[in-house]
C-alpha positions in Angstrom: -49.1 29.1 -1.5 -52.5 30.5 0.2 -54.9 30.2 -2.3 -54.6 26.4 -2.7 -54.7 26.1 1.5 -57.4 28.6 2.1 -60.1 26.4 -0.5 -58.8 23.3 1.5 -60.1 25.1 4.4 -63.2 26.0 3.3 -63.8 22.5 1.5 -63.3 20.8 4.8 -65.4 23.0 6.9 -68.3 22.1 4.2 -67.7 18.5 4.6 -68.3 18.7 8.3 -71.9 19.3 7.5 -72.7 22.3 9.5 -76.5 22.8 10.0 -77.2 26.4 9.4 -80.8 27.5 10.7 -81.6 23.8 11.1 -80.5 23.0 7.6 -77.9 20.5 6.1 -74.4 21.9 5.3 -73.5 22.1 1.6 -71.6 19.5 -0.7 -68.1 20.3 -0.8 -67.0 21.4 -4.2 -64.0 20.0 -6.3 -60.4 21.1 -6.1 -60.0 24.1 -8.2 -63.9 25.1 -8.4 -65.0 28.3 -6.3 -66.9 28.0 -3.5 -69.0 30.8 -1.4 -67.7 31.3 2.0 -69.4 29.1 4.7 -71.8 31.0 7.1 -70.3 32.6 9.8 -71.1 31.1 13.7 -73.1 34.4 14.3 -75.8 32.9 11.6 -75.8 29.4 12.6 -78.6 28.1 14.4 -79.2 24.9 17.1 -79.7 22.2 16.7 -76.3 22.2 15.4 -75.4 19.2 13.0 -71.8 18.2 12.8 -70.9 15.0 10.5 -68.0 12.8 11.3 -66.7 9.2 10.1 -68.5 7.7 13.1 -71.7 9.2 12.7 -73.4 12.5 12.8 -73.7 14.7 16.4 -76.4 16.8 17.1 -75.8 19.5 19.8 -78.8 21.4 20.7 -77.2 24.0 22.3 -73.7 25.8 22.6 -71.5 24.1 24.6 -70.1 24.9 27.7 -68.8 22.7 29.4 -65.9 21.0 27.0 -64.3 18.0 27.5 -61.5 16.4 25.1 -59.8 13.2 24.6 -56.9 11.3 22.9 -54.1 13.6 21.1 -54.0 17.6 21.4 -57.8 18.2 20.9 -57.7 20.3 24.1 -55.3 22.4 22.1 -58.4 23.6 19.7 -60.3 25.1 22.3 -57.2 26.7 24.4 -56.5 28.6 21.0 -59.7 30.0 21.0 -59.8 31.4 24.5 -62.0 28.3 25.9 -60.4 26.3 28.8 -61.6 22.4 28.9 -63.2 20.8 32.0 -60.9 17.9 31.3 -58.2 16.8 28.7 -56.1 13.6 27.7 -52.8 14.0 29.7 -49.5 14.1 27.5 -48.1 10.6 27.3 -45.0 11.5 24.9 -42.6 14.5 24.8 -43.4 15.4 28.3 -40.1 16.1 29.6 -41.3 17.1 33.4 -43.5 14.5 33.6 -46.3 16.9 34.6 -48.7 15.8 31.9 -48.9 18.9 30.2 -46.7 20.0 27.4 -45.1 23.2 27.1 -47.2 25.1 24.6 -50.4 24.3 26.3 -48.9 25.2 30.1 -48.0 28.6 28.5 -51.5 29.1 27.1 -53.4 27.9 30.3 -51.0 30.9 32.0 -51.9 33.4 29.0 -55.5 32.6 30.1 -55.0 32.9 33.8 -56.2 29.0 34.2 -55.2 26.3 36.4 -54.9 23.1 34.6 -57.7 21.1 33.8 -58.5 17.3 35.0 -56.3 15.4 33.3 -57.2 12.3 31.7 -54.7 9.4 32.3 -55.1 7.4 28.7 -52.4 4.9 29.4 -54.8 2.0 28.9 -57.5 3.7 26.7 -59.7 6.4 27.0 -60.9 6.8 31.2 -64.7 6.8 30.7 -65.2 7.3 34.3 -62.8 10.5 34.6 -64.4 11.9 31.2 -68.0 11.6 32.8 -67.0 12.9 36.4 -66.1 16.3 34.4 -70.1 16.7 33.5 -69.1 17.5 30.1 -71.5 19.3 27.4 -69.4 18.0 24.5 -66.3 15.8 24.1 -63.7 16.6 21.1 -62.1 14.0 19.5 -61.3 15.5 15.8 -58.1 13.9 15.8 -58.2 10.4 17.8 -58.1 6.8 17.3 -61.6 6.2 18.5 -62.8 3.0 18.1 -66.8 2.6 17.2 -67.0 1.2 20.7 -65.1 4.1 22.5 -67.3 6.6 20.2 -70.7 4.6 22.0 -69.5 4.4 25.5 -68.4 8.4 25.3 -72.1 9.3 23.4 -73.7 7.8 26.7 -71.8 10.9 28.7 -72.4 14.0 25.8 -72.3 14.4 22.4 -68.7 13.4 20.8 -67.2 14.8 17.8 -65.1 12.2 16.0 -62.5 12.3 13.1 -63.9 13.4 9.8 -62.2 10.9 7.7 -59.9 7.7 9.5 -58.2 7.4 13.1 -55.0 9.8 13.3 -55.1 10.6 9.9 -56.8 14.3 10.8 -54.9 17.5 9.4 -54.3 20.2 11.5 -56.5 22.3 9.7 -59.4 19.8 10.1 -58.4 19.3 13.5 -59.3 22.9 14.2 -62.6 23.0 11.9 -64.3 19.8 13.2 -63.4 20.8 16.6 -64.3 24.1 16.6 -67.7 23.4 14.7 -68.5 21.2 17.4 -68.2 24.1 20.1 -70.4 26.3 17.7 -67.1 28.6 16.8 -66.7 27.1 13.0 -65.8 31.4 12.1 -63.2 31.4 15.0 -61.7 28.0 14.1 -61.5 29.2 10.2 -59.7 32.2 11.3 -57.2 30.5 13.6 -56.3 28.3 10.6 -55.9 31.6 8.5 -53.5 33.0 11.0 -51.3 29.8 11.6 -51.5 29.6 7.3 -50.2 33.0 7.4 -46.9 32.2 10.2 -46.1 28.9 8.3 -46.0 31.0 4.9 -43.9 33.7 6.5 -41.6 31.3 8.3 -41.3 28.7 4.7 -40.3 32.5 2.7 -37.1 32.7 5.2 -36.3 29.2 4.1 -36.3 29.0 0.5 -33.8 25.9 0.5 -36.9 23.8 1.3 -39.3 24.4 -1.8 -39.5 21.1 -3.4 -37.4 18.9 -1.3 -38.8 15.9 -1.0 -38.9 14.5 2.6 -40.0 11.3 4.4 -40.7 10.8 8.3 -39.3 7.7 9.4 -40.7 6.5 12.5 -38.9 5.2 15.7 -36.0 3.2 14.5 -34.7 0.3 16.3 -30.6 0.5 15.8 -30.5 -3.2 16.8 -32.7 -4.4 13.7 -32.5 -2.1 10.4 -34.1 -5.0 8.6 -36.9 -2.9 7.6 -37.8 0.7 7.0 -41.0 2.1 8.5 -42.4 5.7 8.0 -45.2 7.3 8.3 -47.6 7.9 5.1 -48.7 10.5 3.4 -52.3 10.6 5.3 -49.8 11.2 8.4 -50.0 14.6 10.1 -46.1 14.9 10.6 -45.8 13.9 7.1 -48.3 15.9 4.9 -46.9 18.9 7.3 -43.6 18.9 4.8 -46.2 20.2 2.2 -47.1 23.2 4.4 -43.6 24.5 4.3 -43.1 23.8 0.5 -41.9 20.6 0.6 -42.3 17.6 -1.2 -43.9 14.1 -0.6 -41.6 11.7 -2.4 -43.2 9.7 -5.3 -42.7 6.7 -3.6 -43.9 7.6 -0.4 -47.2 8.7 -2.2 -47.4 5.7 -4.2 -47.2 3.3 -0.9 -49.4 5.9 0.6 -52.2 5.0 -1.6 -52.4 1.4 -1.1 -53.4 1.4 2.5 -55.4 4.0 4.5 -52.9 3.6 7.6 -51.1 6.3 8.6 -47.8 4.6 8.7 -46.2 2.0 6.5 -43.1 -0.3 6.2 -40.9 -2.2 3.4 -38.0 -4.2 3.8 -34.6 -2.9 3.9 -33.7 -4.9 0.7 -36.1 -2.7 -1.1 -34.1 0.4 0.2 -33.8 1.7 -3.8 -36.9 2.1 -3.9 -36.4 5.5 -1.6 -33.7 7.3 -4.4 -36.4 10.2 -5.0 -36.0 11.1 -0.9 -34.0 14.4 -0.4 -34.7 14.3 3.4 -35.0 12.1 5.9 -37.0 13.2 9.4 -37.0 10.7 12.2 -37.1 10.2 16.1 -33.4 9.2 17.0 -30.5 10.4 19.0 -26.8 10.2 17.3 -26.2 6.4 18.2 -29.4 5.8 15.9 -27.9 8.3 13.4 -24.4 6.2 13.1 -26.1 2.9 12.8 -27.9 4.4 9.5 -24.9 5.7 8.0 -22.9 2.5 8.6 -25.9 0.1 7.5 -24.8 -1.2 4.2 -28.2 -1.3 2.6 -29.8 2.0 4.5 -26.6 4.1 3.8 -27.6 3.6 -0.3 -30.0 6.0 0.2 -29.2 9.6 -1.1 -30.5 11.7 1.9 -28.5 9.3 4.2 -25.2 9.2 1.8 -25.5 13.1 2.2 -26.5 13.2 6.3 -29.8 15.5 5.2 -31.0 14.0 8.1 -33.0 15.5 10.9 -32.8 14.0 14.1 -35.6 14.4 16.6 -35.0 13.6 20.4 -37.6 10.8 21.4 -38.6 12.5 24.6 -37.9 16.4 23.5 -40.5 18.8 23.2 -39.1 19.8 20.0 -39.8 16.2 18.7 -43.3 16.0 19.9 -44.2 19.4 18.3 -43.0 17.6 15.0 -46.2 16.4 15.2 -48.5 19.7 13.7 -51.2 20.6 16.4 -52.8 24.2 16.9 -50.6 25.2 19.9 -47.5 23.2 18.9 -46.8 24.8 15.4 -46.2 28.4 16.6 -44.0 27.0 19.7 -42.0 25.1 17.0 -42.4 26.6 13.9 -38.6 28.6 13.4 -36.7 25.6 15.1 -37.9 23.0 13.2 -37.7 24.9 9.8 -34.0 25.7 10.7 -33.2 22.1 11.3 -34.8 21.1 8.0 -32.8 23.9 6.2 -29.7 22.8 7.6 -30.9 19.4 6.3 -31.8 20.8 2.7 -28.4 22.5 2.2 -26.9 19.0 2.6 -28.9 17.6 -0.1 -28.5 17.1 -3.9 
C-alpha cells in the first residue's frame, strides 16, 4: 500500500509549484511514473511561491506568525510544532463547547501552549479578527474560500488556499500545501509518511476491511428518507476508506465523476443502483438506523439488510474525526477501524 501513496504525496508536492531558489516547481508526473524527490526545505530560497486554485501566493520570507481559517488547517502547524496566532473555532463535534476539539487541546498541552485566538466563523470568516492577529501568512488549504474571501484575506497577509476545489483537499494535500505555505515542505512530507505508516499498521490489524465497498451517507432526516444523500469520492471522509484498504463502490465513483461537488443525492426510488455497497457509514443515532431498516426502499440495500452500518454520533468527537485531519487521524484511527471491522464482519 505504501508505494502508490508516497508517489501521490510526491506528485501533490510538485503540483504546489514551490519555488526553489527563486525558480518554479516542476510539473507533476503521471501516476505510475518515476519522479525525483522534491527539494528539501533547507534548499528552498525566498521568495517562495505556492500555487493553488485561487491564484499564486508569494512569501518573501519564512512566516513567523501563522493564522488559519476554516476547518482543521490549524492542525498542520500544530502537528509541526508551530502554534498559530489565531485559528477557527470548532463549530461541529465540540462536545464541551470551548471551540477546541480534544486532539487539538491535547496537542496544545503537549506543546505547553495556551489556546490561540479563536475566530468565530458562524457567519463566515471573521476578517477583522484575523487581521487583529497580524499574521505573516494565512493557511486555508482545506477550506471553502470564495474568490471574494481570498481577495479580502489577501489584503491582510499572503493566503494559501486549496489546490483544486472547495472542501475537496485530501488530508495529505492539506498537510503538503499548508506546510509549503509555512516554508516547512519537507517536514510536511515527513508528517504524511508517518501518518501513512500508522494507517498501514492499523489496516493490517483489520484484514476484513480489505476491498469492502463503502459509502458515507450525509446527515439523514428520519422524517424524510425520500432522497439518499452521500459524500462523493472527492470528499475526504469517503476517500479515507481507500487509505484503510477499502474500496469506493462503482456506483459512487460513477456519480462522483458527474460533478465537482463533495456530495450528491439520488431519489430513494433509485436505491437499487447502490446494490454494490457493502458497508454504510453515516452520522446517526439509533432512531435513524431503525428508520433506515424499516424503510421499504432503503432496506433493499444489501448493506442495510445485513446491518452493516456504522452509525457515528452527530456531536461526538468520534463522528467529527471521521473527517480525517492531521491530528484527528491518530486520535480516532483505532476506534474507527474497529467500528468499520464490525460492519465488515456483517457484510456479505
